[in-house]
N, C-alpha and C positions, 0 to 999 in steps of 0.2 A: 466478590472481590472488586477492587477498584481498578480504574484504568488511569494511566498517566502518560503524558507525552512531553518530551523535551526536545527543543530545537537547538541546533548549532549551525552557524553559517560560516562557510570557508570557501574563498575563491569562486564566487558566483554560484555556489552550490549550497543548498539548504538541506541539512540532515535532520530528520525527525526520528526519534527513538520512542517507540510506543510499547507499553508493557501493560499486562493485565488481561482482563476480559472485556471484549467489546460486545455488548448486548443492548437490549432495550433500555436498561437502567443507566448504563455508562455512556451510551452513544452520543448523547447531547453534549457531553464535555468534549468528546473528540470532534464533533461537528463544529463546535464553537472555536476550538483551537485551530482547526484547519481553515475555517472561514476567515480567521484573523490573519492568515498568512498573506503577505503582500507579494503578489506574483508579478515579476517584471519580465519583459521579453528576454528569452534565452535562459531564464533561471532554471536550473536543474534541481529538482527536489527528489531526495532519496529517503524513502520511509522504511525504516528497519522494523520488521515485525517479529523478530526472533524471540521476543519475550512476551508475545501475545499467545496465551494458552487457550483461548476460546473466542470464537466470533460467530455471530448469527447473521441472518439476512439484513438486519439493521445496519451492522457494520459494513457489509458489502455495499449497501446503498450509499453510505457515506463516502466510501472510497470511489465509487463510480461518479458521484456528484463532484468530488474534488478533482478527479481525473478530467472530467469534461470541462470544468472551470479552468484548470491549468492549460488545457489545449486551447480554449477560447482566448486565453490571455497570452498565448505564444510561449508557454513554458513547457517543461518536460517533467514527468513524474515517473519514478521507478519504485517498485516494491521489492524489498530484499529480505532475506532471512526468514522466509516463510517455513513453518513446520510442514511435514508431509500432510498433515490434516488440513492446514490452511491452503496449501497448494492444491489439494484435491477439491476443496470447496470452490476455488477460483476456476479450476478445470471443468467441473460438472455444471457450473453456471455459464460456461463459455467466456468468462471474463479474462481468462488467461490468454485468449486469442486476441483480445482487444487491448489489454493493458500491458505495459512493460513490466514483466515480473522476472526477476533473476533468481534462478535456482542453482543450487550447488552442482547438481548432476543433470545433464541433459543427455538422454540416450538417443542416438541417431540410429533408428531402426533400419533405415535403408542401407547404411554402411555396416551394420552389425550382422547382416544376413538374416534378420528375423522377419 
């Protein structure tokens, strides 16, 4: 399956909508699209991954590189719409602690008595 990304800019926010599979074969297209993004100070970038049905370590590496570049250039990036599978991938690699990832449900174990 292919991978596609579409951008829309609105009020100093750049929204990226990514769909398909991100793997060794499609990752170069994603890398090129993200490298072409002009990051200005204070720019907020929101990447929607709700239509990504598969991602391997190549995809993770691309998001880490983009995250680092965005921070260096004083921008912000947030990943949204991750499936449970993708959330788990970011969690087990420790990237969910590093990157801004918005999940639908966050369980507060301390206040839930668990």
